[in-house]
C-alpha positions as CSV (number, residue, x, y, z in Angstrom):
1,M,7.4,2.0,17.8
2,L,7.6,-1.8,18.6
3,S,10.2,-2.3,15.7
4,R,12.4,0.5,17.4
5,L,11.8,-1.0,21.0
6,I,12.9,-4.4,20.0
7,R,16.0,-2.8,18.1
8,R,17.0,-1.0,21.2
9,T,16.4,-4.0,23.6
10,L,18.0,-6.8,21.6
11,G,20.8,-4.5,19.8
12,S,23.2,-4.8,22.6
13,A,22.4,-8.5,23.2
14,L,23.0,-9.8,19.9
15,T,26.6,-10.9,21.0
16,C,25.3,-13.0,23.7
17,L,22.0,-14.4,22.4
18,D,21.6,-16.8,19.6
19,P,18.7,-16.4,17.0
20,A,16.2,-18.6,18.7
21,Q,16.8,-16.8,22.0
22,G,16.5,-13.4,20.6
23,V,13.2,-14.3,18.8
24,A,11.9,-15.8,22.1
25,V,12.9,-12.5,24.0
26,A,11.1,-10.5,21.1
27,R,8.0,-12.5,21.3
28,W,7.8,-12.1,25.0
29,L,8.0,-8.3,24.4
30,G,5.5,-8.2,21.7
31,R,3.1,-10.3,23.8
32,G,3.4,-7.9,26.7
33,L,2.9,-4.8,24.5
34,A,-0.1,-6.4,22.7
35,D,-2.2,-6.1,25.8
36,G,-2.0,-2.3,25.4
37,T,-4.0,-0.1,23.1
38,W,-1.6,0.7,20.1
39,P,-2.6,2.2,16.8
40,A,-1.1,-0.5,15.0
41,I,-3.2,-3.2,16.6
42,A,-6.2,-1.0,15.7
43,R,-5.3,-0.9,12.0
44,A,-4.7,-4.7,11.9
45,E,-8.3,-5.2,13.3
46,R,-9.8,-3.1,10.6
47,Q,-7.8,-4.7,7.8
48,L,-8.9,-8.2,9.3
49,A,-12.5,-7.0,9.2
50,L,-12.3,-6.1,5.7
51,A,-10.6,-9.2,4.6
52,F,-12.7,-11.9,6.6
53,G,-15.9,-9.9,7.1
54,D,-18.4,-12.0,9.2
55,D,-16.2,-15.1,9.1
56,L,-14.4,-13.7,12.1
57,S,-16.3,-12.7,15.3
58,P,-15.2,-9.3,16.9
59,E,-13.7,-11.4,19.6
60,K,-11.7,-13.6,17.4
61,R,-10.6,-10.5,15.3
62,A,-9.2,-8.6,18.4
63,T,-7.3,-11.8,19.5
64,L,-5.9,-12.4,16.0
65,A,-4.8,-8.7,15.7
66,R,-2.9,-9.1,19.0
67,E,-1.3,-12.4,17.7
68,T,-0.1,-10.4,14.5
69,F,1.7,-7.8,16.9
70,V,3.5,-11.0,18.5
71,E,4.5,-12.2,15.0
72,A,5.7,-8.8,13.9
73,A,8.0,-8.6,17.0
74,A,9.4,-12.0,15.8
75,C,9.9,-10.9,12.3
76,W,11.7,-7.7,13.2
77,A,14.1,-9.7,15.6
78,E,14.6,-12.4,13.0
79,T,15.6,-9.7,10.4
80,M,18.0,-8.1,12.9
81,F,20.0,-11.1,13.1
82,L,19.9,-11.8,9.3
83,A,21.3,-8.2,8.8
84,R,24.2,-9.3,10.8
85,G,24.8,-12.6,8.8
86,H,24.1,-14.7,11.8
87,R,24.4,-18.5,11.1
88,W,23.4,-17.8,7.2
89,S,26.2,-20.3,6.2
90,Q,23.9,-23.0,7.9
91,W,20.7,-21.6,6.5
92,Q,19.4,-25.0,5.7
93,D,19.4,-26.1,9.4
94,W,16.7,-23.7,10.1
95,V,14.7,-23.3,6.6
96,E,12.7,-26.4,5.6
97,V,12.4,-26.2,1.7
98,A,9.0,-27.7,0.5
99,Q,8.8,-28.9,-2.9
100,P,12.6,-28.9,-3.8
101,S,11.8,-30.3,-7.0
102,R,10.1,-27.3,-8.2
103,W,13.2,-25.1,-7.2
104,A,15.3,-27.4,-9.4
105,Q,13.0,-26.9,-12.2
106,L,13.1,-23.2,-11.8
107,R,16.9,-23.1,-11.4
108,D,17.8,-25.5,-14.3
109,G,15.2,-24.3,-16.7
110,G,17.4,-22.2,-18.9
111,R,15.4,-19.0,-18.5
112,G,15.4,-16.1,-16.1
113,A,12.9,-15.8,-13.4
114,I,10.8,-13.4,-11.1
115,V,10.5,-14.6,-7.4
116,A,7.4,-12.6,-5.9
117,T,7.1,-12.8,-2.1
118,S,5.0,-11.1,0.5
119,Y,4.9,-9.4,3.8
120,L,3.9,-12.7,5.2
121,G,6.1,-14.6,7.7
122,N,9.5,-13.3,7.0
123,P,10.1,-11.9,3.5
124,A,13.9,-11.4,4.3
125,V,14.2,-15.2,4.7
126,A,12.3,-16.0,1.9
127,A,14.4,-13.7,-0.4
128,A,17.7,-15.1,1.0
129,A,16.8,-18.7,0.9
130,A,15.6,-18.2,-2.7
131,A,18.8,-16.9,-3.8
132,E,20.6,-19.8,-2.3
133,L,18.3,-22.4,-4.1
134,L,18.6,-20.5,-7.4
135,G,22.3,-20.0,-7.2
136,S,22.1,-16.1,-7.0
137,A,19.4,-13.4,-7.3
138,W,18.9,-9.7,-7.2
139,L,16.4,-8.3,-4.8
140,V,14.6,-5.0,-5.6
141,T,15.0,-2.9,-2.3
142,W,12.6,-0.1,-1.6
143,P,13.3,2.9,0.6
144,L,11.6,1.4,3.6
145,T,11.3,3.3,6.8
146,D,11.1,0.3,9.1
147,V,14.7,0.4,10.9
148,N,15.2,-3.3,11.0
149,L,14.1,-4.1,7.4
150,R,16.1,-1.1,6.1
151,A,19.2,-2.4,8.1
152,W,18.7,-5.7,6.5
153,Q,18.5,-4.2,3.0
154,E,21.5,-2.1,3.5
155,S,23.5,-5.0,4.7
156,L,22.9,-6.6,1.2
157,V,24.6,-3.6,-0.4
158,R,27.7,-3.9,1.9
159,R,28.1,-7.7,1.8
160,R,28.9,-9.7,-1.3
161,G,26.8,-12.7,-1.5
162,K,24.3,-14.9,-3.7
163,L,21.6,-12.3,-2.8
164,K,22.5,-9.0,-4.3
165,A,20.6,-5.5,-3.9
166,L,19.1,-3.8,-6.8
167,L,17.8,-0.3,-5.9
168,A,14.1,0.3,-7.0
169,R,15.2,3.4,-8.9
170,H,17.7,1.5,-11.0
171,A,15.3,-1.7,-11.5
172,V,13.1,0.1,-14.0
173,A,16.1,0.4,-16.6
174,T,18.0,-2.7,-15.7
175,A,15.5,-5.4,-14.9
176,P,14.8,-6.4,-18.4
177,G,18.3,-6.9,-19.3
178,L,19.1,-9.0,-16.3
179,L,16.1,-11.2,-16.8
180,E,16.7,-11.6,-20.6
181,G,20.3,-12.7,-19.5
182,G,19.1,-15.4,-17.4
183,E,19.1,-13.6,-13.9
184,R,16.6,-14.0,-11.2
185,L,14.8,-11.0,-9.6
186,I,13.0,-11.0,-6.2
187,V,10.2,-8.6,-5.7
188,L,7.7,-7.8,-3.0
189,A,4.4,-8.0,-4.6
190,E,2.0,-6.2,-2.5
191,H,3.1,-2.5,-3.1
192,E,0.2,-0.3,-4.4
193,R,0.5,2.4,-7.0
194,A,-1.3,5.7,-6.2
195,T,-1.4,6.9,-10.0
196,G,-0.3,5.8,-13.4
197,P,-0.9,2.4,-14.9
198,A,-2.0,-0.3,-12.5
199,V,-3.7,-3.6,-12.4
200,E,-6.9,-3.2,-10.5
201,L,-8.2,-6.0,-8.4
202,T,-9.5,-6.9,-5.0
203,F,-7.0,-7.8,-2.5
204,L,-8.0,-8.9,1.1
205,G,-11.3,-7.4,0.8
206,Q,-10.2,-4.0,-0.5
207,P,-9.6,-2.5,-3.9
208,H,-6.0,-2.6,-4.8
209,R,-4.0,-1.0,-7.6
210,C,-1.1,-3.2,-8.4
211,Y,2.1,-2.2,-10.1
212,P,1.9,-3.9,-13.5
213,T,5.7,-4.4,-13.2
214,I,5.7,-8.1,-12.5
215,G,3.2,-9.0,-15.4
216,V,4.9,-6.8,-17.9
217,L,8.4,-8.2,-17.0
218,A,7.3,-11.7,-17.1
219,D,5.5,-11.4,-20.5
220,G,8.1,-9.1,-22.0
221,C,11.1,-11.1,-20.9
222,D,9.4,-14.5,-21.3
223,V,10.2,-15.6,-17.6
224,P,8.0,-17.5,-15.0
225,V,7.1,-16.0,-11.8
226,A,7.3,-18.2,-8.7
227,V,5.3,-16.9,-5.7
228,V,7.2,-17.7,-2.6
229,V,6.7,-17.3,1.1
230,A,8.6,-18.2,4.2
231,Q,6.2,-19.1,7.0
232,R,7.5,-19.2,10.5
233,S,7.1,-22.5,12.5
234,R,6.2,-22.9,16.2
235,T,10.0,-23.4,17.0
236,P,11.8,-20.0,17.2
237,F,13.8,-19.0,14.1
238,R,12.6,-22.1,12.0
239,F,10.7,-21.5,8.7
240,T,9.1,-23.4,5.8
241,L,9.8,-22.0,2.3
242,R,6.9,-22.6,0.2
243,M,6.5,-22.1,-3.5
244,E,2.8,-21.4,-3.7
245,E,2.5,-21.1,-7.5
246,L,4.7,-21.1,-10.5
247,V,3.1,-18.6,-13.1
248,D,4.4,-19.0,-16.7
249,P,3.1,-16.4,-19.1
250,R,3.5,-19.3,-21.9
251,D,0.6,-21.0,-20.4
252,L,-1.6,-18.0,-20.5
253,P,-3.8,-16.7,-23.3
254,P,-2.1,-13.7,-25.2
255,T,-4.8,-11.4,-24.4
256,D,-3.9,-9.2,-21.7
257,R,-1.4,-11.5,-20.5
258,P,0.7,-9.0,-18.1
259,A,-2.3,-8.3,-16.3
260,A,-3.3,-12.0,-16.0
261,V,0.2,-12.9,-14.6
262,T,-0.3,-10.1,-11.9
263,R,-3.7,-11.3,-10.9
264,R,-2.5,-15.0,-10.6
265,V,0.4,-13.7,-8.4
266,M,-1.7,-11.8,-6.1
267,S,-4.3,-14.5,-5.9
268,A,-1.7,-16.9,-4.7
269,I,-0.4,-14.4,-2.2
270,E,-3.9,-13.9,-0.7
271,R,-4.3,-17.7,-0.5
272,S,-1.3,-18.0,1.5
273,I,-2.3,-15.0,3.7
274,R,-5.5,-16.5,4.4
275,R,-4.1,-19.8,5.6
276,S,-1.8,-18.2,8.3
277,P,-3.3,-14.7,8.8
278,E,-1.6,-14.2,12.4
279,Q,1.9,-14.2,10.3
280,Y,0.8,-11.2,8.0
281,L,2.0,-7.8,8.7
282,W,-1.5,-6.3,8.3
283,S,-0.5,-2.8,9.4
284,R,2.3,-1.4,7.4
285,P,2.6,2.3,8.0
286,W,6.5,2.0,7.5
287,L,6.2,1.5,3.7
288,G,6.8,5.0,3.1
289,G,8.3,4.3,-0.3
290,A,6.0,2.0,-1.6
291,R,4.8,4.4,-4.4
292,S,8.2,5.6,-5.2
293,L,8.7,4.3,-8.6
294,E,6.5,6.9,-10.0
295,E,9.4,9.5,-9.3
296,F,11.9,7.7,-11.3
297,P,12.6,8.3,-14.9
298,G,12.8,5.7,-17.5
299,R,10.2,3.0,-18.3
300,Q,7.8,3.8,-15.7
301,E,5.0,4.5,-18.2
302,R,4.8,0.8,-18.5
303,L,6.1,-0.7,-15.4
């Protein structure tokens, strides 16, 4: 509901607002709506309770849930501007890159790579900035139901650039060849698998069945996994791109290596979320396609 309201409100104003102004308007809308009683806020409170337990009082939990509502509004507005290519040629003016030497190491290492990002901060910014730093990359796109994130993904298909779209239903068959050929693949790591092979772990206080895809590809194609997030700064439309961890399967024992890679990736993502919980999209009912890889023919028995 908030996502659609922001799209209707800002859609016609994109030609007269710059991104910072648009995000400020979205935050104002989100702050006003956060005072109401919405299912999304209640879901966020429940997720926060499971993740933090007694470390958060009920009052703090309620406040934080409303803060996530405002941050979600900012995320959707930012993504609307990104879908239209606003100011992307000047991306370094509004994305600060932490640890640039690690990005150079990943780019010049002579191997393919997987970039695992998260629904923390703005995953669209993380993916696009990572592609710029690495020279080019393929983003595995899911059939998302959120109108703003879906519009951004669809814009990648239409627009030729360093970040290219790879539909999830094609990724199962083509990802190994791309990685073995030195390409970079960007994936959202939190998607949960309902049935079939999975890496079972605890994530944010809950049992979680991760797709084994990241670990299987990293081990099978001998490529490292960079865990990356784009966190929002206090200034509208400003971000810090952080590489939380670089997981190389060569550094892990051979026994059950794919699962070990996946657990390291998810642990790094959880650390980043706990550091800035207000920027995480705790309630994600729009992830209607999160389990859709199971419908695709090909290598899904392993991935």
